[in-house]
N, CA, C and O of each residue as an XYZ file, in Angstrom:
648
protein
N       0.529      3.529     17.973
C       0.382      2.129     17.715
C       1.021      1.366     18.864
O       2.022      1.796     19.438
N       0.425      0.231     19.185
C       1.014     -0.646     20.198
C       0.867     -2.082     19.730
O       0.009     -2.382     18.900
N       1.682     -2.952     20.246
C       1.597     -4.374     19.928
C       0.609     -4.996     20.899
O       0.770     -4.904     22.116
N      -0.419     -5.634     20.342
C      -1.464     -6.271     21.135
C      -1.724     -7.658     20.554
O      -2.651     -7.832     19.762
N      -0.917     -8.647     20.938
C      -1.073     -9.989     20.370
C      -2.518    -10.471     20.418
O      -3.185    -10.400     21.450
N      -2.986    -10.968     19.256
C      -4.340    -11.500     19.172
C      -5.412    -10.492     18.822
O      -6.583    -10.855     18.709
N      -5.039     -9.224     18.646
C      -6.061     -8.219     18.334
C      -6.735     -8.528     16.998
O      -7.928     -8.275     16.828
N      -5.966     -9.079     16.045
C      -6.525     -9.653     14.814
C      -5.735    -10.923     14.527
O      -4.673    -11.146     15.108
N      -6.254    -11.750     13.635
C      -5.569    -13.000     13.301
C      -4.303    -12.752     12.498
O      -3.375    -13.561     12.541
N      -4.251    -11.643     11.764
C      -3.124    -11.415     10.851
C      -2.022    -10.551     11.437
O      -0.845    -10.845     11.228
N      -2.358     -9.515     12.150
C      -1.334     -8.613     12.682
C      -1.631     -8.274     14.141
O      -2.789     -8.093     14.517
N      -0.581     -8.188     14.961
C      -0.787     -7.849     16.373
C      -0.765     -6.345     16.635
O      -0.711     -5.923     17.791
N      -0.805     -5.539     15.589
C      -0.672     -4.100     15.762
C      -2.024     -3.438     16.013
O      -2.977     -3.614     15.254
N      -2.075     -2.682     17.088
C      -3.273     -1.927     17.452
C      -3.010     -0.457     17.147
O      -2.216      0.201     17.819
N      -3.687      0.037     16.129
C      -3.514      1.428     15.723
C      -4.440      2.277     16.588
O      -5.640      2.368     16.329
N      -3.876      2.886     17.603
C      -4.666      3.580     18.612
C      -5.083      4.990     18.215
O      -6.221      5.397     18.448
N      -4.151      5.736     17.610
C      -4.447      7.151     17.361
C      -3.622      7.654     16.175
O      -2.401      7.782     16.270
N      -4.288      7.933     15.077
C      -3.621      8.487     13.904
C      -4.603      9.291     13.055
O      -4.816      8.991     11.881
N      -5.196     10.314     13.665
C      -6.243     11.090     12.985
C      -5.745     11.926     11.818
O      -6.494     12.155     10.869
N      -4.510     12.383     11.863
C      -4.018     13.267     10.817
C      -3.461     12.516      9.622
O      -3.405     13.069      8.523
N      -3.061     11.307      9.803
C      -2.515     10.555      8.680
C      -3.523      9.595      8.070
O      -3.427      9.302      6.878
N      -4.491      9.091      8.840
C      -5.338      8.020      8.342
C      -6.841      8.284      8.400
O      -7.615      7.375      8.102
N      -7.281      9.462      8.764
C      -8.726      9.713      8.696
C      -9.099      9.934      7.226
O      -8.305     10.473      6.454
N     -10.298      9.520      6.848
C     -10.742      9.674      5.461
C     -10.683     11.138      5.032
O     -10.252     11.446      3.921
N     -11.110     12.026      5.901
C     -11.089     13.451      5.587
C      -9.670     13.921      5.273
O      -9.439     14.583      4.261
N      -8.720     13.574      6.148
C      -7.348     14.044      5.952
C      -6.665     13.350      4.776
O      -5.862     13.972      4.081
N      -6.967     12.074      4.540
C      -6.383     11.386      3.385
C      -6.874     12.039      2.097
O      -6.123     12.138      1.126
N      -8.118     12.482      2.082
C      -8.642     13.193      0.918
C      -7.880     14.510      0.726
O      -7.538     14.876     -0.398
N      -7.619     15.211      1.821
C      -6.836     16.455      1.759
C      -5.416     16.150      1.272
O      -4.912     16.824      0.374
N      -4.764     15.125      1.868
C      -3.390     14.768      1.465
C      -3.337     14.411     -0.017
O      -2.428     14.839     -0.729
N      -4.307     13.629     -0.482
C      -4.345     13.255     -1.896
C      -4.497     14.472     -2.797
O      -3.816     14.592     -3.815
N      -5.393     15.370     -2.413
C      -5.585     16.594     -3.197
C      -4.329     17.447     -3.237
O      -3.956     17.970     -4.287
N      -3.678     17.585     -2.091
C      -2.433     18.359     -2.041
C      -1.335     17.711     -2.873
O      -0.606     18.397     -3.590
N      -1.218     16.393     -2.777
C      -0.195     15.681     -3.545
C      -0.439     15.863     -5.039
O       0.487     16.159     -5.794
N      -1.693     15.683     -5.462
C      -2.037     15.877     -6.869
C      -1.797     17.312     -7.315
O      -1.316     17.543     -8.424
N      -2.127     18.281     -6.463
C      -1.938     19.691     -6.802
C      -0.459     20.054     -6.937
O      -0.075     20.788     -7.847
N       0.363     19.538     -6.032
C       1.801     19.809     -6.115
C       2.365     19.187     -7.386
O       3.159     19.813     -8.089
N       1.957     17.958     -7.681
C       2.447     17.317     -8.899
C       2.007     18.110    -10.128
O       2.785     18.302    -11.062
N       0.756     18.568    -10.119
C       0.266     19.368    -11.245
C       1.073     20.666    -11.390
O       1.413     21.072    -12.502
N       1.373     21.306    -10.263
C       2.151     22.550    -10.308
C       3.542     22.324    -10.894
O       4.095     23.203    -11.556
N       4.101     21.146    -10.646
C       5.442     20.847    -11.144
C       5.441     20.354    -12.583
O       6.348     20.681    -13.348
N       4.435     19.571    -12.962
C       4.454     18.898    -14.272
C       3.350     19.320    -15.241
O       3.437     19.036    -16.436
N       2.334     19.981    -14.749
C       1.203     20.408    -15.592
C       0.549     19.227    -16.317
O       0.164     19.341    -17.480
N       0.429     18.099    -15.623
C      -0.173     16.889    -16.183
C      -1.411     16.548    -15.353
O      -1.310     15.958    -14.277
N      -2.588     16.932    -15.876
C      -3.836     16.740    -15.140
C      -4.087     15.267    -14.859
O      -4.406     14.887    -13.732
N      -3.943     14.442    -15.884
C      -4.237     13.012    -15.726
C      -3.358     12.379    -14.642
O      -3.869     11.685    -13.763
N      -2.064     12.609    -14.697
C      -1.148     12.045    -13.702
C      -1.457     12.596    -12.313
O      -1.366     11.866    -11.326
N      -1.817     13.862    -12.225
C      -2.144     14.467    -10.936
C      -3.364     13.807    -10.311
O      -3.379     13.537     -9.110
N      -4.372     13.550    -11.111
C      -5.584     12.887    -10.615
C      -5.269     11.452    -10.208
O      -5.736     10.984     -9.170
N      -4.482     10.756    -11.017
C      -4.102      9.376    -10.685
C      -3.351      9.341     -9.362
O      -3.617      8.475     -8.529
N      -2.424     10.262     -9.152
C      -1.669     10.294     -7.901
C      -2.571     10.608     -6.707
O      -2.434      9.996     -5.647
N      -3.477     11.544     -6.875
C      -4.413     11.863     -5.794
C      -5.280     10.651     -5.466
O      -5.525     10.363     -4.294
N      -5.741      9.949     -6.482
C      -6.569      8.754     -6.264
C      -5.757      7.621     -5.642
O      -6.297      6.827     -4.872
N      -4.476      7.536     -5.964
C      -3.617      6.511     -5.362
C      -3.504      6.729     -3.857
O      -3.523      5.771     -3.084
N      -3.388      7.990     -3.441
C      -3.348      8.294     -2.011
C      -4.667      7.883     -1.365
O      -4.669      7.255     -0.307
N      -5.779      8.230     -1.989
C      -7.088      7.875     -1.446
C      -7.299      6.358     -1.428
O      -7.936      5.834     -0.514
N      -6.770      5.656     -2.425
C      -6.950      4.200     -2.470
C      -6.298      3.532     -1.266
O      -6.738      2.464     -0.840
N      -5.275      4.134     -0.722
C      -4.644      3.586      0.478
C      -5.668      3.502      1.608
O      -5.746      2.487      2.300
N      -6.443      4.552      1.796
C      -7.444      4.540      2.854
C      -8.517      3.484      2.567
O      -8.965      2.787      3.477
N      -8.923      3.370      1.313
C      -9.944      2.385      0.966
C      -9.471      0.964      1.260
O     -10.248      0.133      1.731
N      -8.206      0.685      0.983
C      -7.663     -0.634      1.302
C      -7.501     -0.824      2.807
O      -7.713     -1.920      3.324
N      -7.127      0.240      3.505
C      -7.103      0.175      4.970
C      -8.494     -0.130      5.508
O      -8.640     -0.921      6.439
N      -9.513      0.489      4.932
C     -10.901      0.256      5.358
C     -11.266     -1.222      5.235
O     -11.942     -1.768      6.107
N     -10.826     -1.865      4.166
C     -11.109     -3.295      3.998
C     -10.413     -4.142      5.049
O     -11.007     -5.094      5.557
N      -9.189     -3.826      5.383
C      -8.380     -4.707      6.218
C      -8.437     -4.404      7.714
O      -8.444     -5.328      8.527
N      -8.477     -3.157      8.081
C      -8.444     -2.790      9.502
C      -9.711     -3.202     10.226
O     -10.790     -3.294      9.640
N      -9.549     -3.447     11.514
C     -10.724     -3.539     12.384
C     -11.243     -2.103     12.517
O     -10.571     -1.190     12.038
N     -12.370     -1.860     13.123
C     -12.891     -0.480     13.188
C     -12.000      0.464     14.011
O     -12.296      0.772     15.165
N     -10.918      0.907     13.394
C     -10.021      1.852     14.049
C      -9.651      3.031     13.151
O      -8.871      3.894     13.554
N     -10.205      3.074     11.935
C      -9.918      4.169     11.003
C     -10.936      5.291     11.186
O     -12.133      5.079     10.994
N     -10.470      6.483     11.555
C     -11.424      7.592     11.727
C     -11.891      8.152     10.377
O     -11.121      8.219      9.419
N     -13.145      8.545     10.323
C     -13.658      9.194      9.115
C     -13.169     10.639      9.043
O     -12.964     11.167      7.950
N     -12.984     11.270     10.172
C     -12.418     12.605     10.278
C     -11.569     12.598     11.553
O     -11.736     11.700     12.378
N     -10.677     13.550     11.742
C      -9.822     13.516     12.931
C     -10.613     13.342     14.223
O     -11.489     14.143     14.549
N     -10.289     12.289     14.941
C     -10.941     11.924     16.208
C     -12.437     11.666     16.061
O     -13.184     11.801     17.030
N     -12.883     11.296     14.856
C     -14.298     11.040     14.610
C     -14.650      9.558     14.668
O     -13.898      8.743     15.203
N     -15.790      9.235     14.114
C     -16.284      7.867     14.056
C     -15.250      6.962     13.399
O     -14.645      7.322     12.389
N     -15.054      5.781     13.985
C     -14.054      4.845     13.466
C     -14.728      3.692     12.733
O     -15.749      3.162     13.171
N     -14.129      3.320     11.608
C     -14.691      2.258     10.771
C     -13.588      1.288     10.339
O     -12.400      1.561     10.511
N     -13.998      0.166      9.783
C     -13.083     -0.839      9.257
C     -13.818     -2.157      9.141
O     -14.592     -2.518     10.028
N     -13.586     -2.882      8.056
C     -14.304     -4.142      7.826
C     -13.602     -5.362      8.419
O     -14.218     -6.423      8.518
N     -12.342     -5.247      8.815
C     -11.690     -6.313      9.554
C     -11.201     -7.520      8.772
O     -11.238     -8.636      9.292
N     -10.747     -7.335      7.546
C     -10.213     -8.456      6.786
C      -9.062     -9.141      7.523
O      -8.848    -10.343      7.362
N      -8.328     -8.384      8.324
C      -7.216     -8.960      9.078
C      -7.665    -10.028     10.070
O      -6.822    -10.724     10.637
N      -8.950    -10.175     10.289
C      -9.443    -11.229     11.166
C      -9.415    -12.590     10.487
O      -9.693    -13.604     11.127
N      -9.082    -12.626      9.203
C      -8.962    -13.879      8.455
C      -7.617    -13.925      7.748
O      -7.370    -13.154      6.820
N      -6.747    -14.831      8.187
C      -5.435    -14.963      7.546
C      -5.583    -15.398      6.088
O      -4.947    -14.791      5.226
N      -6.399    -16.431      5.757
C      -6.524    -16.824      4.349
C      -7.047    -15.696      3.456
O      -6.537    -15.500      2.352
N      -8.043    -14.962      3.912
C      -8.589    -13.863      3.105
C      -7.560    -12.750      2.931
O      -7.439    -12.175      1.849
N      -6.822    -12.448      3.992
C      -5.788    -11.422      3.906
C      -4.705    -11.825      2.919
O      -4.302    -11.027      2.073
N      -4.231    -13.066      3.026
C      -3.188    -13.528      2.114
C      -3.685    -13.561      0.670
O      -2.938    -13.222     -0.248
N      -4.918    -13.960      0.465
C      -5.476    -13.977     -0.895
C      -5.477    -12.567     -1.483
O      -5.103    -12.373     -2.640
N      -5.898    -11.588     -0.685
C      -5.909    -10.218     -1.178
C      -4.490     -9.703     -1.396
O      -4.212     -9.083     -2.423
N      -3.590     -9.951     -0.447
C      -2.208     -9.484     -0.567
C      -1.538    -10.063     -1.809
O      -0.924     -9.329     -2.584
N      -1.651    -11.350     -1.995
C      -1.021    -12.001     -3.143
C      -1.672    -11.529     -4.441
O      -0.987    -11.297     -5.436
N      -2.995    -11.388     -4.426
C      -3.692    -10.879     -5.614
C      -3.243     -9.482     -5.994
O      -3.030     -9.202     -7.174
N      -3.096     -8.599     -5.016
C      -2.629     -7.243     -5.289
C      -1.181     -7.241     -5.756
O      -0.806     -6.451     -6.624
N      -0.366     -8.122     -5.184
C       1.020     -8.239     -5.610
C       1.093     -8.647     -7.081
O       1.831     -8.042     -7.859
N       0.334     -9.662     -7.457
C       0.309    -10.124     -8.849
C      -0.201     -9.013     -9.767
O       0.362     -8.796    -10.840
N      -1.250     -8.311     -9.364
C      -1.766     -7.196    -10.171
C      -0.699     -6.117    -10.345
O      -0.546     -5.574    -11.440
N       0.041     -5.798     -9.281
C       1.107     -4.812     -9.377
C       2.188     -5.233    -10.355
O       2.674     -4.417    -11.137
N       2.565     -6.494    -10.315
C       3.581     -7.001    -11.242
C       3.053     -6.925    -12.678
O       3.768     -6.485    -13.578
N       1.820     -7.348    -12.892
C       1.245     -7.301    -14.240
C       1.172     -5.869    -14.761
O       1.485     -5.618    -15.925
N       0.764     -4.936    -13.916
C       0.734     -3.524    -14.329
C       2.126     -3.036    -14.702
O       2.302     -2.328    -15.694
N       3.103     -3.417    -13.909
C       4.485     -3.012    -14.194
C       4.944     -3.575    -15.537
O       5.477     -2.845    -16.373
N       4.738     -4.859    -15.738
C       5.207     -5.514    -16.961
C       4.524     -4.921    -18.196
O       5.161     -4.735    -19.233
N       3.237     -4.628    -18.079
C       2.491     -4.106    -19.227
C       2.739     -2.629    -19.505
O       2.520     -2.168    -20.625
N       3.190     -1.885    -18.510
C       3.292     -0.436    -18.709
C       4.721      0.074    -18.840
O       4.922      1.283    -18.961
N       5.710     -0.796    -18.819
C       7.099     -0.351    -18.942
C       7.808     -1.074    -20.082
O       7.401     -2.156    -20.504
N       8.862     -0.458    -20.561
C       9.705     -1.044    -21.609
C      11.162     -0.895    -21.194
O      11.547      0.117    -20.607
N      11.974     -1.909    -21.502
C      13.402     -1.856    -21.184
C      14.060     -0.739    -21.984
O      13.745     -0.544    -23.158
N      14.968     -0.009    -21.354
C      15.672      1.085    -22.021
C      17.068      0.686    -22.488
O      17.713      1.443    -23.213
N      17.540     -0.479    -22.089
C      18.906     -0.869    -22.428
C      18.940     -2.094    -23.339
O      17.997     -2.883    -23.378
N      20.036     -2.234    -24.062
C      20.185     -3.339    -25.007
C      20.257     -4.684    -24.299
O      19.847     -5.696    -24.867
N      20.766     -4.720    -23.076
C      20.897     -5.983    -22.348
C      19.573     -6.421    -21.728
O      19.484     -7.509    -21.159
N      18.562     -5.595    -21.834
C      17.215     -5.891    -21.321
C      17.188     -6.063    -19.805
O      16.351     -6.792    -19.273
N      18.118     -5.382    -19.103
C      18.109     -5.431    -17.645
C      16.759     -4.961    -17.118
O      16.211     -5.545    -16.183
N      16.231     -3.910    -17.719
C      14.927     -3.401    -17.300
C      13.795     -4.372    -17.543
O      12.798     -4.364    -16.820
N      13.940     -5.209    -18.557
C      12.891     -6.176    -18.870
C      12.867     -7.319    -17.861
O      11.798     -7.839    -17.539
N      14.044     -7.717    -17.357
C      14.119     -8.883    -16.485
C      14.470     -8.555    -15.038
O      14.294     -9.398    -14.158
N      14.955     -7.362    -14.780
C      15.386     -6.996    -13.439
C      14.274     -7.040    -12.409
O      14.514     -7.375    -11.248
N      13.053     -6.703    -12.824
C      11.951     -6.702    -11.853
C      11.659     -8.094    -11.336
O      11.137     -8.231    -10.230
N      11.974     -9.127    -12.090
C      11.721    -10.496    -11.616
C      12.634    -10.822    -10.441
O      12.253    -11.584     -9.553
N      13.846    -10.245    -10.429
C      14.727    -10.436     -9.284
C      14.098     -9.811     -8.045
O      14.089    -10.416     -6.973
N      13.570     -8.589     -8.198
C      12.919     -7.931     -7.067
C      11.722     -8.736     -6.590
O      11.487     -8.852     -5.388
N      10.967     -9.289     -7.524
C       9.791    -10.090     -7.157
C      10.216    -11.345     -6.416
O       9.617    -11.688     -5.397
N      11.233    -12.034     -6.906
C      11.667    -13.265     -6.248
C      12.238    -12.966     -4.869
O      12.090    -13.772     -3.951
N      12.888    -11.816     -4.714
C      13.450    -11.455     -3.413
C      12.361    -11.282     -2.371
O      12.604    -11.492     -1.182
N      11.162    -10.901     -2.798
C      10.065    -10.702     -1.862
C       9.701    -12.005     -1.169
O       9.202    -11.990     -0.044
N       9.942    -13.113     -1.818
C       9.532    -14.394     -1.267
C      10.623    -15.088     -0.457
O      10.410    -16.207      0.009
N      11.782    -14.461     -0.275
C      12.825    -15.095      0.512
C      12.484    -15.010      1.992
O      11.799    -14.077      2.412
N      12.953    -15.976      2.798
C      12.633    -15.968      4.236
C      13.042    -14.682      4.940
O      12.302    -14.191      5.792
N      14.216    -14.121      4.602
C      14.662    -12.905      5.288
C      13.704    -11.753      5.034
O      13.331    -11.035      5.961
N      13.310    -11.577      3.796
C      12.388    -10.492      3.465
C      11.045    -10.732      4.134
O      10.460     -9.814      4.710
N      10.555    -11.963      4.060
C       9.259    -12.267      4.672
C       9.299    -12.029      6.173
O       8.338    -11.523      6.751
N      10.415    -12.395      6.808
C      10.549    -12.206      8.247
C      10.541    -10.729      8.605
O       9.849    -10.317      9.535
N      11.312     -9.927      7.866
C      11.344     -8.487      8.128
C       9.979     -7.884      7.852
O       9.495     -7.048      8.615
N       9.354     -8.313      6.750
C       8.041     -7.778      6.406
C       7.023     -8.110      7.482
O       6.210     -7.263      7.851
N       7.062     -9.327      7.985
C       6.114     -9.723      9.026
C       6.342     -8.918     10.292
O       5.392     -8.561     10.988
N       7.605     -8.633     10.589
C       7.927     -7.870     11.784
C       7.503     -6.413     11.654
O       6.998     -5.816     12.605
N       7.712     -5.846     10.472
C       7.474     -4.421     10.284
C       6.131     -4.099      9.651
O       5.811     -2.926      9.459
N       5.339     -5.113      9.324
C       4.085     -4.889      8.612
C       3.206     -3.908      9.372
O       2.994     -4.077     10.573
N       2.698     -2.902      8.705
C       1.883     -1.908      9.384
C       0.699     -1.433      8.560
O       0.291     -0.277      8.663
N       0.155     -2.307      7.754
C      -1.102     -1.987      7.113
C      -1.029     -1.312      5.772
O      -2.041     -0.786      5.307
N       0.111     -1.299      5.128
C       0.206     -0.613      3.850
C       0.134     -1.613      2.710
O       1.085     -1.782      1.946
N      -0.998     -2.264      2.612
C      -1.158     -3.337      1.640
C      -0.765     -2.949      0.226
O       0.179     -3.521     -0.318
N      -1.427     -2.036     -0.363
C      -1.125     -1.718     -1.752
C       0.139     -0.882     -1.875
O       0.689     -0.738     -2.967
N       0.596     -0.334     -0.768
C       1.812      0.466     -0.817
C       2.972     -0.304     -1.411
O       3.665      0.217     -2.285
N       3.205     -1.523     -0.966
C       4.324     -2.277     -1.525
C       4.035     -2.720     -2.938
O       4.962     -2.787     -3.745
N       2.790     -3.030     -3.282
C       2.483     -3.436     -4.658
C       2.730     -2.274     -5.612
O       3.259     -2.464     -6.707
N       2.344     -1.062     -5.191
C       2.609      0.112     -6.023
C       4.108      0.328     -6.167
O       4.598      0.643     -7.252
N       4.837      0.157     -5.060
C       6.278      0.378     -5.121
C       6.948     -0.640     -6.034
O       7.833     -0.291     -6.816
N       6.530     -1.889     -5.936
C       7.085     -2.909     -6.821
C       6.700     -2.591     -8.259
O       7.524     -2.702     -9.168
N       5.443     -2.192     -8.466
C       4.997     -1.850     -9.813
C       5.777     -0.668    -10.371
O       5.970     -0.558    -11.582
N       6.221      0.209     -9.490
C       7.002      1.360     -9.934
C       8.485      1.039    -10.049
O       9.285      1.882    -10.455
N       8.844     -0.188     -9.688
C      10.240     -0.622     -9.845
C      11.031     -0.672     -8.560
O      12.247     -0.853     -8.609
N      10.392     -0.519     -7.405
C      11.118     -0.556     -6.143
C      10.767     -1.782     -5.328
O       9.901     -2.568     -5.712
N      11.429     -1.940     -4.221
C      11.165     -3.059     -3.305
C      10.436     -2.507     -2.115
O      10.969     -2.520     -1.005
N       9.235     -2.021     -2.313
C       8.525     -1.228     -1.330
C       7.896     -1.970     -0.184
O       7.254     -1.335      0.653
N       8.039     -3.284     -0.090
C       7.367     -4.008      0.986
C       7.851     -3.573      2.358
O       7.142     -3.773      3.344
N       9.018     -2.994      2.451
C       9.540     -2.569      3.728
C       9.227     -1.113      4.048
O       9.856     -0.521      4.925
N       8.243     -0.522      3.332
C       7.950      0.899      3.534
C       7.472      1.212      4.915
O       7.189      2.369      5.223
């Protein structure tokens, strides 16, 4: 990756070469391996499939946002729809995914303590995402993992800095 100001309207990052981590073929392999390892440890078919699909969904979201720099197979044809060429469209998708992640978290978890820290603690994490310091660091370190932070927040972490 290199910094190339103006390469897209949203991010100055030019992803030059990442065939083993971001090609569709390899992401499918990584997802399958991740699901298989989880299955071997937990014997939960449904969770294993969900985890494998979550890995694959990362590539699908990259496909929407990246300019044509995502390989279909290592060093193969490169694709991408280029959502990053529109700041308003990118922000609409980012904020929409963030809200969906929060809603999924709220609907799928229950507080375990009497003080309800678990019920309200995630709102602190959500509000922290909107502070200038976090936004500044996120803007500096942003590298195309759109749903990655939404999943992390939905899972209870502050994943925007992944």
